[in-house]
N, C-alpha and C positions, 0 to 999 in steps of 0.2 A: 122600102124598109119597113117591115112589120115586126114590132117588138112588144113584149109584155110588160116592160117597165123602163124607167129612165136608165137603170144600170144596163139593161139589155140593149137599149139604144146605143149606149156608149160602146159596148162590145161590138155591136154591128158596125159602127163607124170605124173602130180600130181595125176590124177585119177588112173593111173597104179600103182603108189607107194602106194596109199591108198588101192588099191585092194590087194597088197602084204601084207600090214599090217593086213587086215581083214582075210586073209587066213593063216597067220602065227600061228603056234602052237608049243609049246615045247614038246619034247618027250624024252625018255630015252637016245637017242643017240645025243641029241642036238636040235637046232632049225630045224623046218621043215615047208616048205611052199608048199602047193599043190593048184594050181590055176586051177579051172575047165575050160574046153573048153567053150568059150563064145564069143559073138560079142556084142560090146557096141556101140550104136549110141547115142551120147551125145551132149547136148547143154544146156546153162544156161536158167533158167526161166526169169532171169533179166540180161541184158547185163552190167549194171553198178552196181558194188557191193562195197560200200565204208564204211569206218570207220571214224567218226569225233571225234577228241580228243580235249577237252577243255584245252587250254594252258594259262588260265588266271593266273595272278601273284600269286594267292592263291592256285592254283591247283597243282596236282602232275604232273609236267612237266618232262618227261624222259630226261636223258642225251642223247646226240646225238648218242652215242654207243647203248644205250638201244632202242632208237627210230628206229635205223636201224635194230635191232633185231626184233622189233615189225613189221617192214615192211616185213621182211623175214617170220614172222609167218603168217601175212595176206596173203602173196603170197602162202604159203603152203596150205591155205584154198581157193585158187582161187579167192581172193578178189583183186580188181584192182584200188582202189582209197584210198588215205589218205587225210582227210581234217583236217587242223590245224586251230582251231577256236581262233581268237585273239579278245581282247576287244580294241576298238578305242575311242579316244576322239578328240577334235578339235586340239590337239597338238601332240599326239603320239599314237602309237599302242603298244600292249603288246607282240610283237614278242619276244620270249624268246631266240632266237638263233641269232648269229651274221650273217652278210651277207655272209661270207665265209662258215659258217656252213649250211646255207640255200642252197647255190650253191652245196655243197657236198651232202646234202640230196636229192636235186632235181636230181642230176646226179645218185645217188644211186637208187632212185625210177625209173628213166627212164631206167636204165640198166635192170630193172626187170619188165618192162611194167606196173608199178604202177604209176598212175597219182597223183601228189602232188597238192592239191587244197587249196589255201589260202581262209580262211573263216573269216568273220568279223561280229561283233555285238557290241552294246554299253551296258555299265553297267546300266546306268540310262537314264532318258529322257534328251534329248538335245534340246534346242530351235531351231526353224527353222532357226534363224539368223546364227547359227553355222554350218549349213549343208554344206555350201561351204567349210569350213575348215575341216570338217569330211571327205568329199569326197577327199580333197587334201591329207589328212593323208593316206587314203586308197590307193590313186594313188601313193604316195611316197613309201608305204610299198610294193606295187606290183613290184616295180623296183628291189627288192631283189630276186624275183622269176624269174629265167631265162626263163622258158618255161610254161607260164600260158595258160592253155586251158580252165579252168573253174574258176569262182570266185563265192563264196558262201556268201550270205548276210543273217544273222539270222533274227529272228522275230522282234526284237525291231527296228533295223535299217530299215528293210523293211517297217514296219508300218510308220516310220518317213518319209521316202522318198515317200511313196505312198500318204500320207496325205498332202504333201507340194503342194502349188499351182503351183510351177515351177518344171519342170522336171529336176532332177539332174542326171539321168542315164548317160547322155553324159559326165558329169564331172568326171566319174570314170576312164576315159582314157583307156577303154578297146579296144583291137584290133577288127577288123571286124569278126574274126573267134573265138573270146572268147565267151564262153557260160556263161550266168549269171544265178545262182540258187537263187530263192527268196522264202520266206515263203508263202505257199498257204493259211495258216490259216488267214492271214491278209485280204484276199480277199473273205472270205466266204460270207459276207453280202454286199460286194461292188465290185462285179465282173466287173462293168463298168470301174473301174480303171485299169483293165488289158490292156485296149487299149493303155495306155501310156507306157507299157513295151516294151523293145527291142523284136523284132520278135523271136529271138533264145532263149529267157528266158525260163527256166524250173521252174515249181512250185514244192516246197518241202512241203509235208504235215507232220507237226510235231505232234507227239502224244506219250507221255511217260508213261501214266498210263496203268496198266494191262488190263483194260477193255475199252481202248480208241477205239472209232468208227472212222475208217478212211474213211467212206463212203462220207463225205462232200467234202473231197479233190478229191475223184474219180469223184463225180458228177460235181464239178467245172471244172475238166480237160475235161470231156466229153462234157460239155456245151460250153466251150470256145475253144476247140481244142488245148489246151496247153499240152505239155509233162509234165508228173508227175513223181516225185521221192518220195518214202516213207521214213520217218525218224522216226523210233521207237528208243527206248533207251535201254541202258544196265541195267538201274535201279540200278547201283552200286554206289550210292551216298547217303548221309544223313543216313549212317548206319556204322556198323563195319565190316560186311561181305557180303554186297549186299542184293538184294531181288531177288533171282534166279527165284522164281515162277512168280513174276511180270515181270521180264525182258524177260523170255522165252515166256510168254503169250503175252506180248506186241509185241515182234518180230514176233511171229507166226501170230498174227492178221494183223500186218502191211505188212509182205511179201506176205502172201497168198491172202489177199484182194487186195493188189497192183497188183499182177500178174493177178488175175481174172478181175480187173478193168482196165487193159491196161497200168499200170505204166511201165516205162522204167528202173527203178533202185531202189536201196535201199541204204540209208546211215544210219548206226546204230550209234547213238550219245552217247558219254560218257561225261556227264556233271560233273562239280565239285561243291559241296556245299561250303559255305564260310569257313568251317573247313573240310579240305579234309582228313577225318579219314579213308575212305574206301580204302584199298589197290587196286592197279590196277588189281591184279590177278582176282578179283571177277567180272570183266567185261568180262572175257573170255567165260563163259558158254553162255550168250546171243550172243556174237560175233560168236561163233562156230555154234550156231543154225541159225543165220542169214546167214552165209556163206553157210550152207547146204541147207536151204530152198530156197535161191535165185538161187541155181543151180537146185534143184528139189523140187518145192513147193507142190508136191503131197504126200509128206511124211506125214503119219498120226500123229495127235496130240498126241495120246497115246504113240506112239513109241518115239516121240521127248521128251515128258515129262519124260518118264521112263529111257531114255538112255543117258541123258546129261553127267552124270559122266563117263560112259563107253566110250563115244565118246571123251571126254577130254583125258582119259588115252591112247586111241588108236591113235588119230590124233594130239595131242599136246605133251603130255609127251612121246608118242610112246613106252610105256611099258604097254601093255594090262593088265588089272586087277591089276594095281599097287595101286589103291585106292585113288590116289590124286584127281581125278575128283569128286569122291563121297564126299571126305572131303570138297572140295570147295563148293559143292552144299548144303551139310548138314548143314554147319555152317550158311549159309544164310537162310535155311529153319527154323532152330532153332530161329533165330532172328525174322523172320516173324511170327512164332508161338507165341512168347512172345508179339509182338505188337498186334496181334489179341486178345490175352488174355486180355490185358489192355483195349481194346475197347469193349470186349464182342462180338467179331465178329466171325461168323461161320468159320469153318476150310476151306471151299471152297470159301468163299467170297473174291472177288478180288477188292472191292471198296477201293479207296484211297491207292492203293499200286503201287509204293512206296509212302510214306507219302508226301503230298505237303506242310506240315507246319513244325512240329518240328523234323521230322525224326523218325527213329525206336525207340522203347522203350529202348533198350540197348544203343543206341546212346544218348538218353536223359539222361540216368543215368550217363553218363560221362560228358555231356555238360551242363545240367541243371537239376540235380536230384531232387531239392526241388519242382519242378513244375510238376512232373510226377504223374498222378493219379494211385493209387495203389489198388483201391476198389476191383478189380477182381483177385488180385494176392495173392499167398500164398508162404511161404518159400519153399514148396515142388516144386513149379514151377521152381524156380531158381536152386534148387538142381538137378532137372531132366535135365535141360539144361546143367549144368556144367558136369554132368556125361556123357551125350551123346556127347558133344563137345570133351571131352577128349578121348572118345572111337574112334570117327571117325578120329581124328587127329593122334591118336596112330596107327591106322590101315593104314592110308593113307600117313602120312608124317614123322613119328618119325624116321624110319630107314634112310630116306633121310637126315634128319637134322643131324644125327650123322656123316654123311660122307660129309656134305656140305663144311665144312671148308677146308677139304683136297682136294676136287674135284673141287672147284671153279677155282683153278688155271689152270686146263686143260679144263675148260668150260663145265664140265658135273656134273650131280648129280646122285649118285648111289642109288639104291633101293634094299633092301634085298629081295631075292627070294630064300628061302631055304638056302643052304650053299653058293650059288653064289650071285653075285651082278650085276644087270643090270644097265647100265648107260644111262640116258636120254639124247638124242642128242639135245633136245630143248634148245636153248641158254638162254631162260628165266627161265629154271627149277630151278636154284639155288635161284633166287630171289623169285620165286613162293613159294618155301619151307619156306624161311625165313618169307615171308609175311603171309603165312598161320599160322605159329606158333605165329606170332605177333598178328594176328586177334584173335586167340584163347585166348591169354593172355588178350587182351582188353575185350573180352566177359566174361572171368572168373572174371575180376576185376569189371565189371558192375554188374554181377550176385551177387557177394559177397556184393556189396553195396546195391543192390536191396533187397537181402534177409535180410540184417540188418535193412533197413528201414521198411520192411513189419513186421518183428518180433517185432520191437519197437512200430510200429504204429497200431498193431492189437487191435481191440476193444474187450475186454473180454466179453462184452455183445453185441454180434453182432446183436441180435434181436432188439436192440435199437440204431438207427442211422446206419451209414455206418460201414462196417466190418473192413475196414483199412483206416487210415488217413496217410498222408505223414508227418512225424514229422520234416523233414528237417535234413540235414546232421549235422548241429550244435548241434542238440539234441540227437545224438547218444552217447552211453557211450564212454568215452575217450579211453578205451582200444580198442574198435572196430575201432574208427577213427585212432588211432595210427597204428593198424595192417594194415588197408587199405592203409594208407599213406606209410608204409614201402614197400608195393607192387609197389608203384610208383617211389620211390627214391632208390638211391644206398645204400644198407645195407651190410656192410662187404665186402665180395669178390663177391657178387652177383650183376650183372647188372640188375636193375629193369626196369619196363615198360618204363619210360620216356627215359632212356638212350638207351634201345634196340630200341625204336621207332625211335630215331634220327639216330642211326647207320644203321638200315635197310633202312630208307629213303635215306640216302646219298649213298647207294649202287646202287640205281636205278634212283633217281630223282634229279633235280636241287635243290640247297639250298634255293632259295628265298621263296618257298612256305611252308617251314618247320615250321617257327615260328607261322603262323596263326593257324595251326592245333595243334602244340605242346602247344599252349596257352590253349587249352581245358584241357589237363592233368595238366598243371600248375595251372589253376583255380580250378580244383577239389582238388588238393593238398592244395591250400589255404583254401578251405572250411573245409578240414579234420584237418588241423593244422593252425587255424587262428592266433595263437599267435607267429608263427615262421616267420622269414624273408625268403622269397622265391625268387629265381631268376631262370628264364627259362634256360634250358641247352643250 
């Protein structure tokens, strides 16, 4: 192994370990690894490979232990940056960790050659008169980060600073060697404002839709000579199990067009909707694709699209053919399929994926079921989804779940393979299994509700008017509403969806964000049982 730095040596070792996994195969006498003679001359297509995590108060903010496990997972994929996105106001920022925790995290990242990047944006518009106070808040927050090399400002705050008549860049208190990352989209139609930016500033082209065209950011970079970083998204928000087709397509377009357009890096963003129902595990398929493509962007789209599940099994779960990767992807594909059915959208159409308004159809069935259009749906659509979801989870995660409670204590999750049981060394494997089954339960609940609404709202004379109208949850038969409500609340010895949701959340995420997402399930329960007094768990 010949390397130019310690970081390069680590990447070389990761490549070697990945090679061993690819060449591993079981035989009658046990595990067998045969590596063919070869020479690898390797270097990344993009030198900066980052992940941005939204840590807003309503988001799924990992505990410090889980965040360190996430850092290790990114490291195993040869990613070298972690961006923590905080919301700031004129008086405070949403930094969810204490100063001592940030110091510990920064040291943990530095020891692994991962750069911790503080990122900032604002929730709503702030008047120019408060810009000085906002900059002061950012400056104060940065004092908690011991070794700041980069500072990332999001779209809203970039636009606010760019439109101000006075230059506020100097008020951020950045050192001479600190690099500022700013939203390129703000300057698409006003490139003249780039003259006011610090010389070392890097432009970040944001684009989160499956069919987003990153060419305007590339053109801006070429015309102005500014370094460019691409920022596609995981698309794992406003849904119950993510939008894997949209996320993978968005990442592929962003990374490949970025490399070909001369970009220097990629930051894949994981945003949070106001009700963070989507488990974090569904961000991993796009993250894995971004990591692979940013190292080798010449990988063909057909291979990427067809191999995501197998790549997750091999390089995250580290149990080839265990089926967990396929389960993660298939749940999201089912959810996307139902959304396309609602819209009357062709199966290959990527327009408005992920949804920029209400979220997926199944998400709407939990969050606002009375306003979902049902014209294009039948009871058979929901029955088909329920059958398929149960099948893929049974094949990919059931045997793991059976052993999760006993294996969590020693940090592993077992997966049945014949009479033996393999243990996943991935630290996040236990949480992945629990969140996968939780997502399945939420999908099944949404499908049961959707099937009931369609059954009751079907027009017996479909040749006259619309085929299906949404009757509203309140107009469902009382027995159906009671049965659905029982799925959400504690019944007898069974922990139902709301209680399981809270329990799984607390195993991986901080408590403050729980109530805003749990409110969705509580509100649905109030619709089903309007005459009962309900209290959030």
